[in-house]
N, C-alpha and C positions, 0 to 999 in steps of 0.2 A: 418468454415475454417478460420484460422488466416490470416491476411494480410501478404503476403510474405516478403515485404520490412521491415515491422515492426518486424516480427519474426526474420529475418536475423540480424537486429540490436540488438535485445534482446539476441539472441544466442551469438553473438560476445561479447556483454557487460558482460553477466554473466560468460562466460568462462574467459575473461580477468580479471574480478574482483576476481574471485575465485583464479586464478593463482597469482594475486597480494597479496592476503591475505595468500596464501600457502607459499609464500616466505618471510613473515614477522614474526619475533618473534616465529619461530618454529611452525607456523600455529596455534597459540593459538586461534585466532579469529574464527577458523573453528571447534573448539572442544566444544561440548555441552553435557549435560546429556540427551541424546536421549532415547526415549522409544522404546520398541519393535515394536510399531505400525509403526515406521519409519525404521525398520531394513534394508530395501532395500536401504536406504541412507547411511548406515555405509560404510566408506571407507575400513575398515578392520573388517569384522564380527567376526574374531577370538579374537579380543581384549576384555578382560573381564572387563576393567575399565568402570565405569559409564559414564565418559566423553570420548566421541568418536568423531573422526573427521568424518564429513559428506561429501558426494559428491553430485554433481549436478546429478539429474535424469530427463530425458526427460519427460515432462508433457504429460498426456493422457487425459486432460480435453477436453470436447466436447462443442459445441455451446449450447447444452441443459443445461450444467452445469452453463454456464454464464447466460443463461436465468433464471434459478432458483435463482441465486444470485441476479439478477436485480429485480426479483419479491419480493424476501425476503427483500431487503433493499430499495426498491422503488427508484432505480437509473437506469440510462442508461449509460453503460460503453462505452467510445470511443474505437475504434478499437485498438489504440496504447496501451491502458491499458489491453485489452484482451491479446495482445502479451506479455506485461509486466508480467501478472499473469499466462499466459498459455504456456510459452515456456519451463521453467524448474521448477521442485520442488527444493526448496532450503531453507536454514536456515540462510540467511544473517540477521544480526541484524538491528534494526532501525538506521538511518532513511530510509532504503530501505524496511525493514520489512520482516519477515520470512513467507514462504508459503510452509510448509512441506507436504508430502504425506498425513499425517493424518489430516491436516487442511489446505487445499489448498488455502483458502482465509483468513488465520489467521490474517495477518496484516491489511488488509482492513476492516474486520469485527470489529477488535479491535478499529480502528480509526474512524469508522463510527459515524456520529453525525447528527441528524435530522436538526439542525439549520444550519449547514454548507451546507448540501444538499439543503435545502430550499433557501439558498443564492447563489446557483449555483456553489458550490465548491464540488469536489470529494476528501474526506479525504482518504488517502491510507496508511499512516504509522503514528504511534504515538511514537515520541521520548520522552518517559515519563521522562527519566533521564534529558533530556534537556528542558523539559517543553513545547515542541512544537508538535502540530499536523500538519503534512505535507499534503498539498492539491494541487489539480490541479484546476485552475480557468477555468471553462467550458464556460464562457461567450463569448469566441471567437469561439466556434463551429459554423459551421462544420470544420473549419480549425484547425485540431488537433495539428499541429506543431506550432501553435501560442498561445496555451493555457499555460500560465505561471504556474510554480510551486512556491508555496508560503507556508508560515507557520504562525501559530498564537499560542501565548502562551496559553496553556490550562487553566491556572488560570484566565486569562483575559476573555477567551471565557466563562468559567463557571460562572464568575461574571456577564457577560453581559446577559446570558440566564437564570440565576437562577430564576428570577421572572416569567418566562414563563413555568416552569416545571409543575405546576398544570394544566395549560391550555393544554399543550401537552399531558399529561397523560389522559386527558378526551376526546381527539379527536383521530380518526383513523389517521394513518400516512398520508394517501393520502388527508385528509381533513384539516390537520393542516397548518396554514399559519402564518408567522411572519410579523411584521409590518415594514414599510419603515425605521424607526429610527434604529431598531436593525440591519437591513441589512447594513445600512450606518456605524454603529459602528463596526460591524464585518469587513467590508471592510477596514475601517480606521486602524484597528489593524493587518492587514495582511502584512507580509513582503515578498517581492518577492525574491526568491532564484535563479531562472533560468528562461529564456524565454520560455522553453518548457521541456518536459520530457526527451528527448534525451540529451539535454545540462545538465540537472540536473544529469543524470546518468554518463555522461562522466566526470563530476567533481570528481567522486569517483576514477577515474583511474589515 
């Protein structure tokens, strides 16, 4: 069961952001070459064009779905992120990150990075065109509303972690540990974007 206050915030945010984009440039930002797997997200199923405007669809994700994701990626999701990922299916572009019906955790899985997770960051979107991986700093837990949102240039991150690739591939995810110097270098290259997830999202409105 999602936290009600977090879910209420996410519901209001996603609806407001969708309406904002729908009123800009003839809603071009909401048109994508959607596959038939996401047919229930088509705003108008009768349109034959490959590029279709999508609509928000209420998520039906369960706690067990989040449990499987946490086990798969070796992470623990804060409740506010469960609401972020589990209120609506949508196709918003990065740096929010798409989560369509066919791939409900698409953005988070694409951004996932073992080194960031080991350093206490939750990567949730990869703005590849802008070179940044967007993360939540989890070092302030259990106070979820004090966890800053930050970003790191992916080229800098890959340069910092390149020498550890062989070691990581030889270890199980749960046994792999990075050293203090790498943690410090990653932290030093993080740029804070917002004091918390809610503030980060409000910035898009």
